N, C-alpha and C positions, 0 to 999 in steps of 0.2 A: 280680126285675125290677120296676121302678117303673111302675105304671099309673095311679095316682090320687094327685094332689098337692093340698096345701092351701097357699094363699097367705095370710099374715097381715100386714095393715097395722096398724101401731101408732098411737100418739097423733099427732094433728094431720094425718094423711094424708087424713082426710076433707075437709080444706080444700085439697087439691091443686089447683093451677090458680088459686087465690086467694092463698095464703100464699106470700110471697117468690118471686114468679115468676122473679126473676133467678137464684135458686138452684135451684128445683124445676121451673120451666117453667110453661107455660100450660095443659097438658092436665089436665082434671079426673079425679077417681078413677073415674067411671063409664066414661070412654073408656079409661083405663088398664086397668081390669078387663076390658072387652070384648077389648082387644088381648091381654092375658095369656091369656085363655081361648082365643082364636083361635090363639095360638102353641102353647099346650099341645095343642090338637086336631091341629095340624100335626105335632106330635111323637108323636101317638098317645096322648096322656094325657087323662084326665079331670081337671078342675080345679074346686076350690071356693075362693071368696075370702071372707075375714072381716076386718072392720075394727073396732077398738075403741080407745078412749082410756083404757081401764081395765086396769090390770095384772092384776087377778084374772081378768077375762074372757079375757085372752090366755092366761093360765096354764091356765084351764079348757079352752080350745080346744086347747091343746097336749096336755093330758092325754087328751082324747077322740080326738085325731088318731092316737094309737098304735093305736087299734082300727079306724080307717076309712081311713087313708091310708098310702101307701108312702114319702112324702117331704114336706118342708115347706120353703117359702121364707118367710122372715120379714124384714120391715123393722120392727124394734122401736122405731124413732124414738129419742127421748131415753132410753128404757129401756135401749137398747144399752149406755149408759155407766155404769149403776149398778144395774140390776135383777138381783141375784143369784137372785131368786125365779124369773125367766124363765130365767135360765141353768140353774138346777137342773131346771126343767121340761123344757127341751130335752135335758139330759143323761139325764133319767129315761125319756124316751119311746123311746129307742134306735132311732129311724128317722132317716135322713139329713135334716139341716136345712142350708139355705144362707142365710146372712145377706146381705141386700142393702141398699144405700143409693143413693139417686138422686144425691146430690152426693158429691164426693170429700171424705170426712170428714177426711182427713189434710191437706187444704189450707185447712181452716177453723179455728175456735177450737180451742185446744189440748185442751180436755176432750173434744172429739169424736174425737180420735185413739185413745182408749182404749175397747175394747170388751170387756165382761166376758162376752159371749156367744160371741165368736169362738172361744175354745178348745174349746167343745163343739159347734161347727158343723162340717160337712164342709168348708166353704170360705166365703169372703166375697168379694162383688163390690160395688164402689162406684165412683162417679165417671162412670158411663156414662149418666147420665140415666135415663129410663125403660127404656133397653136393659139396665140392670142386672137388671131382672126377667126380660127375655127371655133373657138369657145364663144366668140361674139355671134357667129352664125347660129350656134346652138341656142344661145340666149334669146336672140330675136325670134327664132322658130317657136320658142316656148311662150312667147307673149301673146 
């Protein structure tokens, strides 16, 4: 049963609300994080949130997650499309991970439609704006 989850925001998500608001919206990361934590509480889950622009820090956090969390929600940003190291970390930790994206990656640049992490994630949610995160919280709570 999933009781404690980790949300990982990858590169450039610290600029949420400022960077390309036409694609990612006007909500900043602090507001998003508060909303994710609230949604998790509503589902009876504890939630920790981590953001890094550095691949190694994300990998280190994934490695430690296996000891402290029951599930992970990850928006790996651009690392989604080429980080085999993050893919291998997700595969190694053996706890359910859900890949999320704010935008519909399939309706954007062609390179964004390829995810190297999707095959080792329990599922992927994209294109629902910030609701992609909330849907992932619900999905983990049902596991």
